[in-house]
N, C-alpha and C positions, 0 to 999 in steps of 0.2 A: 016589215018595218024595223028601218036600222035600226042600231042601239045607240045609246048615248055614247060609247063609246067607238062608233066610226069615227075616222079621221074627216075635217074638211077637206073637200075637194080643190085640190088645186087651180090656179089660175094661170092659164098663161102669162108671160111675161110682156111689157108693153115692146115693143117691135120697131126698133130704129133704124131705118136708112141713112145711111152718113154719105155723103156725096162729098168723093175727096179728091173731085177733079182740078181742084183750084190750088191745092197742096202739092209743089213743084220745087219750093226753096224755101229759105229763110221761115220766118216766123209762121208759114201755114202748115210747116212740116213739124217744126216745133213744138206748135199747139197741140196738133193731132198724136204726135208720139209721146205726148206728156199725157193728153187728155183719154186716149184711147185706154189703157188698161187701168184707170183710177174710174171710168164710167163701167169698163165689163166686169168691176169688183161689185156693183151693186147690183144686188139679187134680182129686183125684178126687173131689168134690163137685156135686152136680146138687139145686139150688135150688129147689124150687115155693113160692112164696110165696101164702097162701090169706087173702082182705081182703075185705070187706063195699065195696059200691063208694064208701061213703061215705069212707073210712080212705084211700082212692087220694092223696088231694090232699097226703095226712102226708108220704109217703113217693116220691112224685115228685121228680125222676126215680127209677125204682128203677135199679139197675147192671143192666148188659144180660144179665148171664149169670143172672139173677134171671128164672123163669119167672111171671109172676103170674096166678092163677085170680081173680076178681072176683064175687061172688056179689049178688045184688039181690033184698032181700024187707026188707019193713016191721020194723024193727030194734025190737021189743019185747024183752022180758026172756026170754019163753019161747020165741019166735020163733028168738031169738040163741042159748039153749039148747039147741035142738033142733038148729040148724044146727048145732053146735057137736059135738053128741054123736053127731050120725048120717050129715049131711052132709059135714063132713071126713074121717069116715075113710071111706065109701064113695068119695068122690073120691081120697081118697088110696090106696086097695085098687086101682081101675079104673087109675091111674095109674102102679102096680106100684111103689108107694113103699117104702123099706126104712124108714125109720123116719119115725115123727110127731113133730115140737117144738112143744110152746107154752111160748114163751117168758112163762109166768103160772106163779102157785101151782096153776092145775088146767085141764083140759083134757081134750078125749074119752077117755073111761075105753077106749073100742074101738078106738083107735088102734094100729095094727101098731107094736111095740116105742114104744111114751108113753114122751116125757121130757118133763119139766117142768123149769120154772125158780122156786126155793124165792126169793123177791124180797120179796115183803109180810109185815111181822110181825103176824099174827094177836094177838098179844100187847096191841096197841093197844086190845083192848075194856076192858080195865081201866083206862083215862083216860077216857073217852067216858062222857057223863051223857044222851045223849041215845036213846028209844028204837030208832029208823029205824036211828043208828050200831051200836048192841049187836049190834040183828037183825044186820045186813051182815056186821059181823065174826064174829059168829058162824056165820055161812051160809058166810064166805069159809075159817074154819078147818074145817069138816065139809066141804068142799068138798077142803081141800089135803090132810086126809086120806083122802079118798078116793080123789084123784088119784096119791097118793103109795102107797098100799097098792097099785094096780092099775099102776103105771108099771111100765116095765123101769128106768130110771135116771131120776137126778134132776141138776141141777146147781143146789149153793147157792153165794151171792153172795157170802160169807162164811161163815170157821168158824163165827160167831153164829147165821148163818142155818140152819146146818145144825144146831146143838145145839135151838135152839128151836122150828123146823118138824119134828123127828124126834119129838115129843111125849113126850120122855122112853123112845124105844123105840129107843136107838142100835143093837139087834142085829137088831130086823126091820125098819125105816125106815131108820136110819142108815145102813146097809150100800148102800143103793143111790145114796146122796149122795156128789157129786163137789166138791170146793168150787173153783170158778172166780171169781176176782175180774172185776170189772167196770175197762176202761181209760181213758182220757181224753184230751181233746186235750190234746198236749204244745204247749210255747209256745217262740216262738224268744226268741233272747237278747233281743230289744228290748221283750218283753213282761215282763220280769220286776220284780216288786217295788220300786217307787220311790215311797215315801209321801211324798202331798203335807202341807204344813205345817197345812192346815187338814184334812188324811184324818180318817175318819169310823171308828168301830167297826161292823163289817159284817157281818150275819149275812144267811144265804139260804137260803130253803125256802120251798116253798107253807106256808100257814099252817093250820096244824091244831095240835090240843090236846097230841099227845105234842111237836110242837116245840118246847114250854115258852118260848115268849115271855116268857109273866106271870113267870117267874122271873126271866128277863135282866132286862125292865124296874124289877125292885126291885133287881137287882145294878147297874143303871145308873143309878140314883138314888143309890146309895150313891156310885159313880164322881163326878158329877156336883159333886158337894159339893168337891171336890177339883180338879177338872179341868171348869169352871164351862162351857167352850166345847165342852166333849165332845158331838157329838154318834153317836148313833145310827141306822144306815139299815137298815130290815130289808125287804130284797126278795122278794119271792114273791107269787101271787094270794091271795087272800082265799078258800081254797077252803072251808073252815068259818066261815062267815057271823055264825054263835053267839059260837063263839070270838075271832074280829076284832071284834065288837063290845065284847065285854069287855076285848079288848087297850088298845081307844080310851078305854074308861071308864076303866082301871086308869092309862093314859098322864096322863090329864087329874085323878086322885087323888091321883100322886103327884108333880105339878107340871110333866110332861117333856115338855110339849106344845112347846115352844121346843127341845127335846132329840132328840126322837124322830120321824125321816121313814118314813112306810110308804110305799117306791115303788112299791107296786106289779109286775105283770112289769115286765123290762126286757127287752131284747132284746140279743143276746151281746154286740153289741162295746160297748154300756154297761156291760155285767155286768163286761168283760172289764177295762174302764178302772177301775171302782170295786174288783176285785180288786187291781189294780197300785197301784192310788191311796190306799186305805186304811191307818189306822194299826195295824190289825189285824184277824183275822177270830176272830169267836165262832162256837163250833156248840154250842149246848145242849139238841139235841137228848136224850130219855129213850127214846126208841126208834127204832133204825136198822139195816136189815140189810145195809147199806152206808155212804153217806153219799157222794152224787156232789158236792155243793158242797165238802165239807171236803177233797175229792182236786184240785177247780178249786183250791180256794185253796193248795195242796199245791204244784202245777206250778209256779204262778206265783213262789213262794217267802215268800208271806205269813207275817208271824207269827201263829202260830195257840191259841187258847185252845177249850179243847173237852172237852164232858161224857167222864166216867171209865167210861162203861154202853157196853151193846149191842155193835154191832161199832165204834165209834170207837175204841177203842187198836188193835184189830186193824192199821186200815188208816194213821192218824197214828204209830204206834209211838212213838221218844223225842223227836221232833220238833217237838215242841209240849208246850204247858201244860196239863195235863189237872186238871179239878175235880168235883167232886160236883154233878151238874145240879138235884138237890133244895136246896142249900145256898147262896143269893144270895151270902151274905157271903164265902163260899171261892171262888164266881165272880168276884164283885167284887176280892179280892186276888189270884186271877190274872191278871185282865184288867188288873190295878194294875201287878202284876210286870213284863210286858210293853210298858206305857206307860211306864213311869219306869226303863227299862233298855233302852235304844237298844240296847248290846252284844248284850244274849242275845235280843233280837229278832230280827236280823241271824242272830246264828247259826242260831238252830233253824227261820230263815226258811229260810236254805241249806238245812240239813239237809233240811226238808222237800221242797224243790224236786227233791232228789238221789232220795228217796225216790220223788216223785211221779210218777220216768222207768221204775220198773217196772210201772207199772201202762199197757199200752197196748192199743189195741182188737186189734192184730194176735195179742199172746198169747192174751187172751180167744179169740178166733175159733179160734186152733190147739188150747187145751183142749179149748175145748166140741166143735168136730170129732174129738178123741179119745174123748170121752165119748158122743158119738152115735154112731161107728164101735162102739164097744163094745154098744151097745145093741143095734144090728143085730146082733150077733156070728153066730153060726154059720149062721143065716136068711139074710142076705148073703152068708155064702160058698157055699151051697147054689143057691141062684136068682141069681146074678151069672154069666150067660151070655158068653160072648164073641161078640165081633161082629167 
């Protein structure tokens, strides 16, 4: 008979299969690269990351506690779909995983205790004019609906994302969804906002039509009448080539060629410098489920003029100037208020920096782990053997 000093048997950790197939660029890669190390440090979790071999360079080096499974196949659309819907669940079952987590709008509907991440706003379809893009967003909306309907749980990156992607069915679909905000890199005291006398108005995000840069250009045309030396820097990849062409045409039409700089993609160190030295940051987007560049500007303490739609007010709170993103005159007026009142800009920037400290990846990981544990639920308790 065991003595009272006999140590309690250890139970195995929650075994999680992470479907990384959608993390190929941008926000998807950023999310996983930041979340995985934090999840890996939670003691009662065991992480298995599924990737295509071509994705490995995006995540190398992977945290030592994350076990990686690489698949090799020609990544056509249909092969990737089959791999995701059948190979991932089969491998996850074979490993005895308790939860399959897909950090995307959709994933394998046969995955055990499947959890998805609602992060792409399918309402972008209302802004696009190209048939191919319309079809893409329509398919994404359908896939999101099916995945959410069949998932055990879902994580929304904002309250706005939860409302939008519950498709008007809060009791049927919304009840599965928990809101977990993204985190961001926190900055030290030496990297806070110190505007350069020749600093620019800064906008950051890859170029898509929903980013609303055409309205920002019209607002900037109003501003340069009073501030003839004011420059607008737009940082981001030209993902939508047709829209990028339209923006350059509009820049020429508005006689802004000497006042607007399309910077393209810049590396982290240069981007940090732009946040720190800009006169103010502007975020004119029409649709965002969260808005990572907005948060990056907040933690630095930059004065911010921002769209009053989608998730932006939820993230920014009362720490910036909100404008109607469809009204270039209102946009220009709010930017002008910050340009002309240095004290106001400093006050709002300081408030933004304080609020930005609430959004840390450690908190995101902890809250995500809670959702994954709840998804496993009774299944995990029944199948969790001692060892």
